N, C-alpha and C positions, 0 to 999 in steps of 0.2 A: 230370538229372531228362525221361521220356521226357515234353515239353511235350501234347502230344492226350492221353497216358494217361492221366496222372495228376490235367490240368483240365480239357480239351477235351470230351472225351469224357463226365465226369463228369456235368456241364451240359447236352451234347445230350443223351442215354437222360434225364433232368429232363422233356424234350418228347415231343410226341406224333412220332410217325416221321417222320413225312411234313415236321411244321413243324417236327423239326429237317433235316430234309433241307432245306427251303427258306431256313433260316438260314442253313446253312451252307455253301448256293449264292452267297446276295447277302453273305456273309462273304468268301469268292476273291475274287466279284466287285468287293471295293470297298476292299479292302487290297493295298495296292502290293507289288508283286513281290520287290520288295529286301525286306521287310519280313518275308515269307514265308520269303522265305530266311534272314534270320535267325533266323527263329524254330525252326528248324534244328539239330539239332547236328551234325548232319552232314551234307556233301552225299553224292547217290548217287552208285557209281564209275563211271567209263565202261566200258561195252561195247559197242562199234559192231556192227553186222552187217547187212548188207544181206540181204533178203527181197521176193521177188516185185517186186525191182527198186529197190525202197525202202530208201534210210538209214536204219536208225533206229540213235539213241543209247546206248538201252538194254533190252532185250528185256521192260521191263516196261510193260503199258500199263495206262491206266483201259479200263474195260470199258464200254459200251452201257448207258444207264439210269441214269447220276449223274448227266451234263451232258444231258439231249435238246434243250435249247434253245441248247445253246451259249453260253453264259452270263459264264463265267468257264478258255476255253481261257488265257490265259498263266497264270491261277497254276499250272491242273496242268504247268505244266510247270517254273513254280516249284517245284514242291511235289518234282521228283525223276521224274518220268513219263517214259519215252522215247516213248508215240506218245498220241493221243487218241483215243475211238471216241464221236462225238456221236451224238446219236436215241437211242431209237429217232425218226425223223423220216416224217412219209406226208404225200403228197401237198396232203392238206386236213388244214387245224388240227380237234383235236379234243380237248375235254375231258377223255378215261380213262372212266372207270369211276367211279361215287358213292364216298366215302371212306367212313368211313377203308379203305382200300385199299395200305395197307404196315401191317410187325408184324415187330416183334424177337425175337427168343428167344435173350437171353445164352446160358443154360444150353450151348443146342447151338453157339452164334455162327454162328446161322442170322438169313433175312428169307425175311417170305411176302411177293408181293408179289401185287397184280392190278390193274393200274396202270391196261393197256390203252390205252398209245400217244399218253398224254395230253403233245401238243405242239402248236405254235406253229403246224407244216406249211409247207410247202415255199418257198412266197414268202416270210414272214416270216423263214423261218431265215435264205433266202438273203441279204436286205437286212440281216441282220447282219450275215451272215459277210463282205458286201459291206463294209460301213463299217468292221470293223477288221482287214480288209484295207489297206484306206486308211491307215488313223488308225497304221502300222509298228510296230504293235505285236500282230501277228499273227503264233503260237510257230515257233521253229526245230525246233519236235520234228514229225513225221508226224501229219496228220491224218484219220481215219478217217471215214466217214458210214453210219452202221445206217440200212435203209434199209427200214419196211413197209405193210401194205396197209393202207386209208385204210377204217374201220371200214366205211361205209356203201357202197363200192364190191363188186360183185359179184364172187365168187372169180374167172368168167370173163373178167372185165373187169379181172383181177391186172395183168395184164404192163404196161399200157396206166395204169394206174394209178402202178407203180414203175418206170415211165419218164418221167411227168411231174418225179415229184424227183430221177430223175436227171440227167435235161437240165438243172432251173433249178439242180444245186448240185455239176455235172458242174467249174468252177474252180476250187472250195473242196476238192476231197477229195483225198489223198496215194491214198487206195482206199477204194474202197468193198464195202458189204455188204447181202445180201438176208436179211432177216431173213424165215425161214418159219417161228419155232421156238417164238414168244413162244403160253404155253398161253392169252393175255388175249383173244387178237380169234378171237370162234366163228369156226371154221372155216379158221384158219389154218394148222394142222399138217399140215392136210389139203393145200395148197399143196410138201409137199416131197414128192411122190408126184412120178416119174420125166416125163410128161406135162407136169404145171402147171410143174414148175419150169423145165424145157427152155423150156417158151414164153416162163418169166419172163428167164431166165440170154439165150437167143439176141435176146430183145429189148433188152434193155441191150449187150452186146454187137454187135449189128447198129448202135449208136448211137452205142460209141467200145471200139472191138476192141482199145485200149492201154490204155485206166486196168485197174490191178488192179483184178480182181472175185472176192469170196468167197459164199461161203453160213455162213449160222450153223446149227446143225443141232438137235434137243433131246436129249439125255438117255437120253428114252426110246423113242428108236426099237426096234424088233428087229432084230436080225444084220442078215437079209436086207435092210431097210431103208436103215440104216445102207453096205453093199459098195454098196448100189444105184446109190446119191447119193452114193459116193467111184468107182465106175465113171462116171458121168456128169460129177462137175467134172471126171474125165482128158480124155472126152471133148471136151469143149464147151470146152475150151483155161481153165477155170478159172482163175485166179492162188494159191486155198487153199481150206484152210476152216478154219470156228471151233468148236471143241466146248470147251462145250456149251452153250446155257440152262439157263433153268431147268430143275425137275421138280416132276411131278406126284404123287412115290411122298414122301408126305408121313408117312409108318411112326416116321421120327425123334421125329414131335411129339407131347407129351402133347395125346391124344384133346381134353380138355378146353378147348386152347386153340387147335385147329385153324383155319385158315382155310381158303377157298379162295384158290387163285394159285400160281405158279411161289415154287419154296425153291429158295432158293439157300444159299450157303457153306459149312459142313466139310460138312454129312450130303450132299450134292450128290459128295462128292467121288470114291467109288468106283463112283458112274453115269456119271460123266466120263470120268473116265483109261480105263474098259473103252473105251468110244466113242472115247473118242483111241485107244487099241493096235489097234483094229479098224482105223481109218482108215488107219495110218500101217502096216498094213502091207499094207493094198489101194490104195494111194496113196503117188508120189512127191511128192508135191504137198505144200508149207509149209501146216504146222497152228500155228495161234494156238491157247492150252490158256485158255479159261475155266471155272471154278468147283467153290474147294473150296481157294481158294487161301490159307490162310488163317499159313501162316508158310515159311519155307526151305526147311525137309526137305517140305513136300507140293511145292512149285516143282516142289522136285531131280523128285519122281516126276514130274512132267509133261515135264521137259525128256528125261528120262529113255527117256518113250515115245513121244518123239519130234519135238513141240510146236519151232517155231524161238522162238516168241517167248509172251507170257504177258499175260493181262487178268486185273484185282481190280475187287473194285466189294465185297464183303461183308466180307470177309476186310479191305480199306481202311475199312470203316465201325465196324468193332473192333479194330486196332493202330494206323492210322494209320500215315503217312508211312514210320515205320521199317519197314514190310512194305516196303515199293519197298526201302532202302539191304539190306534182311534177302535178301533174294531175289539182288539185282545180286552182294551180295559174296558169296553160296555159290556164284552161278552160276559169277560171276570164280572165283574158288578150285578148281574142277573142273577147268578146263581145263589 
């Protein structure tokens, strides 16, 4: 029996989406990892690979947004993930947008969120991660750190804002991601423009030229803009790109139930794949695919399009840990 789909998901889906999110995180934070492993019907098979100099035990990671404040890191490893991306984290703590701000669409296997980078801020996150390191319970899988701009920071001051978070969290990330593609922080996507993005990337690169650094981009970019980012990533010696964030295209959502925010899940699949394929044609850098992965077949599309690694979030909410094992089993069978 699939414990998640048969028992846990029906209970969680009775709750408001954000309340269910916090309840699930609290459950993961407080459940012994040995018990989490015991609840799984099977362990995720090993499928190791090295990408941008980092060793991954398998190619399926948890996307940013699920564990923004890094409160359940050991649990994600116990569930079978090959890596974790925490955040988005901003230099300044911020509450995010007013609630309600997270909405489920089960018929479409989708979510809409307008969270607005709600997080405890880089200083508190740094303290939390340091305590976890010192406790001896740090996960044995890579931890990525996704960085965003504080809402009150002017766009012109974005490089310094990203740098503040980067410096504070540098000891804890196996790789870092510059998030300039969330649709829920006013003006943020303008930082995907060449000059603005170059300034941010160079500021972080000057601080630590060795730490793997990636950029996460939007699925709504024009082809020319995506190609420009691919060229920038190559010329600035980035370690890779993440394709993609959520979309502002809500055409798959019933008009009477639509909400403002970024759409994720199954409807994002085609847009995300298009950007991924475009990046693969215009850069030789490693690509992490995110967006529309809900089963083994949709994951295969990402690998076939050139992805080295895959991240899941909305698919995980609908399918649970079984999705990790399904993706890895199919990926291993294709080798």
